C-alpha positions in Angstrom: 4.9 -109.3 -74.4 6.5 -110.2 -70.8 4.3 -107.6 -69.0 1.3 -109.4 -71.5 2.5 -112.7 -69.9 2.5 -111.1 -66.6 6.2 -111.2 -66.3 7.6 -108.8 -64.0 11.2 -109.7 -63.2 14.2 -111.8 -64.8 16.8 -113.6 -62.9 19.1 -113.9 -65.8 19.6 -112.3 -69.5 22.0 -113.7 -71.9 22.9 -111.1 -74.5 24.4 -113.2 -77.4 26.7 -110.5 -78.7 26.6 -106.4 -78.8 24.4 -106.2 -82.0 21.5 -103.7 -81.4 18.8 -106.4 -83.2 20.2 -108.3 -79.9 21.1 -105.8 -77.2 18.8 -102.4 -78.7 16.4 -102.4 -76.3 18.3 -104.2 -72.9 18.5 -100.4 -71.2 14.8 -100.1 -71.6 14.4 -103.5 -69.9 17.2 -102.9 -67.2 14.6 -99.4 -66.3 11.4 -101.4 -66.3 11.7 -105.0 -65.3 13.4 -106.1 -62.4 16.8 -108.2 -63.6 18.8 -110.0 -61.1 21.8 -111.3 -64.0 23.0 -109.9 -67.3 25.3 -112.9 -68.8 27.6 -111.2 -71.7 31.3 -111.9 -73.3 32.7 -108.8 -72.3 35.8 -109.1 -74.7 32.9 -108.1 -77.6 32.2 -105.2 -76.3 33.9 -102.0 -76.6 35.1 -100.6 -73.6 32.6 -97.6 -74.2 29.8 -100.1 -74.5 31.0 -102.2 -71.2 31.2 -99.0 -69.2 27.6 -97.8 -69.8 26.6 -100.9 -69.7 28.5 -101.3 -66.2 27.2 -98.2 -64.8 23.6 -99.2 -65.8 23.8 -102.3 -63.6 25.2 -101.0 -60.8 22.4 -98.2 -60.7 20.1 -100.8 -61.0 21.7 -103.5 -58.7 22.2 -105.5 -61.6 25.3 -108.2 -61.6 26.8 -108.2 -64.9 28.5 -111.8 -65.7 31.0 -112.9 -68.0 29.9 -115.9 -69.5 33.2 -118.0 -69.6 33.0 -117.8 -65.9 29.4 -119.1 -65.7 29.5 -121.6 -68.5 26.6 -123.6 -66.9 23.3 -122.7 -65.2 21.1 -124.7 -63.1 17.2 -124.6 -61.6 15.9 -127.7 -60.3 15.7 -129.8 -63.5 16.5 -127.5 -66.3 20.2 -127.2 -67.0 21.7 -124.3 -69.3 25.0 -124.4 -70.7 26.8 -121.6 -72.8 28.4 -122.3 -75.5 32.4 -121.1 -76.7 33.0 -120.9 -80.1 33.8 -116.9 -80.4 36.5 -116.3 -82.9 38.3 -113.9 -80.7 40.4 -112.2 -83.6 36.9 -111.7 -86.2 35.6 -108.5 -86.8 32.4 -110.1 -87.5 30.7 -109.5 -84.4 28.5 -112.1 -85.3 31.4 -114.8 -84.8 31.5 -113.5 -81.1 27.9 -115.0 -80.3 27.2 -117.1 -77.2 25.1 -120.7 -78.1 23.1 -121.7 -75.4 22.1 -125.3 -75.3 19.1 -126.2 -72.5 17.9 -128.9 -71.0 14.7 -129.0 -69.8 11.6 -131.7 -69.0 13.7 -134.3 -70.9 13.5 -131.7 -74.0 16.6 -129.8 -75.8 17.1 -126.7 -76.9 20.1 -124.8 -79.4 19.8 -121.3 -79.0 22.3 -120.3 -82.0 22.1 -116.3 -81.9 24.1 -115.1 -85.1 26.6 -117.5 -85.2 28.3 -118.8 -88.7 29.0 -121.2 -90.5 32.7 -121.1 -89.1 31.1 -121.4 -85.4 29.0 -123.9 -86.4 32.4 -125.8 -87.8 33.9 -125.0 -84.0 30.4 -126.7 -82.3 30.5 -129.6 -84.4 34.6 -130.0 -83.6 34.0 -129.7 -80.1 30.6 -130.4 -78.9 28.9 -133.8 -79.1 25.1 -132.4 -79.3 22.9 -133.9 -82.1 19.1 -134.5 -82.2 17.8 -131.5 -80.5 13.7 -131.0 -79.9 13.9 -127.1 -80.7 16.8 -125.3 -82.9 16.8 -121.8 -83.0 18.2 -121.1 -86.2 21.4 -118.7 -86.6 21.7 -115.4 -87.5 17.5 -115.2 -88.8 18.0 -117.9 -91.5 21.3 -115.9 -93.5 23.1 -118.3 -95.8 26.5 -117.2 -93.4 24.9 -120.0 -91.0 22.9 -123.5 -90.9 25.2 -125.4 -93.4 24.4 -129.1 -94.3 26.5 -130.6 -92.1 25.4 -128.8 -89.3 21.7 -129.2 -89.7 22.3 -132.8 -90.5 24.1 -133.4 -87.1 21.8 -131.5 -85.0 18.3 -132.3 -86.7 15.7 -130.3 -84.9 12.3 -131.6 -84.5 11.3 -127.6 -84.2 13.1 -125.2 -86.4 12.8 -121.7 -85.2 13.2 -118.6 -87.7 13.4 -115.0 -86.4 13.2 -112.5 -89.2 10.8 -109.8 -90.1 8.0 -109.8 -92.9 9.5 -108.2 -95.9 12.7 -107.5 -94.5 15.5 -105.6 -96.4 17.9 -108.6 -96.1 15.2 -110.8 -98.1 15.9 -113.5 -94.9 15.3 -116.4 -94.4 17.5 -117.4 -97.3 15.7 -119.8 -99.5 18.7 -122.3 -99.2 18.7 -122.6 -95.9 14.8 -123.2 -95.8 14.9 -125.7 -98.5 17.8 -127.8 -96.5 15.3 -127.7 -93.2 12.4 -128.8 -95.4 14.6 -131.2 -96.8 15.2 -132.9 -93.1 11.3 -132.6 -92.6 11.4 -130.5 -89.4 8.9 -128.6 -88.1 9.5 -125.3 -89.4 8.4 -121.6 -87.8 9.0 -118.5 -89.2 8.3 -115.2 -87.3 7.5 -113.7 -90.8 4.4 -116.1 -91.4 3.5 -117.0 -87.9 4.2 -114.2 -85.4 5.0 -114.9 -82.1 6.0 -118.7 -81.6 5.0 -120.2 -77.5 6.0 -123.4 -76.9 5.4 -125.1 -73.9 7.9 -127.6 -72.6 6.0 -130.1 -70.4 5.9 -133.9 -71.0 4.9 -133.4 -74.6 5.9 -130.3 -76.6 3.0 -128.0 -77.6 3.3 -124.9 -79.9 1.2 -121.8 -80.5 1.4 -119.2 -82.9 0.0 -116.3 -83.6 -1.2 -117.3 -87.2 -2.3 -120.7 -87.4 0.1 -122.6 -89.8 
């Protein structure tokens, strides 16, 4: 997909947490695309995982950064905030997800990784973010995320769920989908729409592989 769009270099890659469905293709990307920085939560990685990644980054001259030391990134009018709701003593790596909040051209985007309802509670307590334009739903639409309190507060105009068609976990969860439909968000599921492309100019424009 990156090559199809003519992208041969990435300034930053954010790895939300060390699960294979979120970082399994990272070695391939490192070998095939010029990458300047990779941001992770180093505490969430095992010593073996971290050592392997550090060796790869040294080999390809990539700066490996911990998100706590770089909680904000700025690119002209674009701001990226890496939000810390990580539950360090949790054995569930989903609860180690980095949440990303982006402001660009007056639009707001919230990317939840696989953050759970426990992370959402911390988010609601510690951050005053609401009424976003785009929400990437946590944990592929699983019922472990997207509580009513969280969705009511965030109240996204557009919601995105990344889940494979006929996946073994039967995601997204029907309760989550019903909750999103109840607030009249513009919901896109990759299992139905394929790739979803959003342009962030003066007004949002959304393109999918399948006409919805």
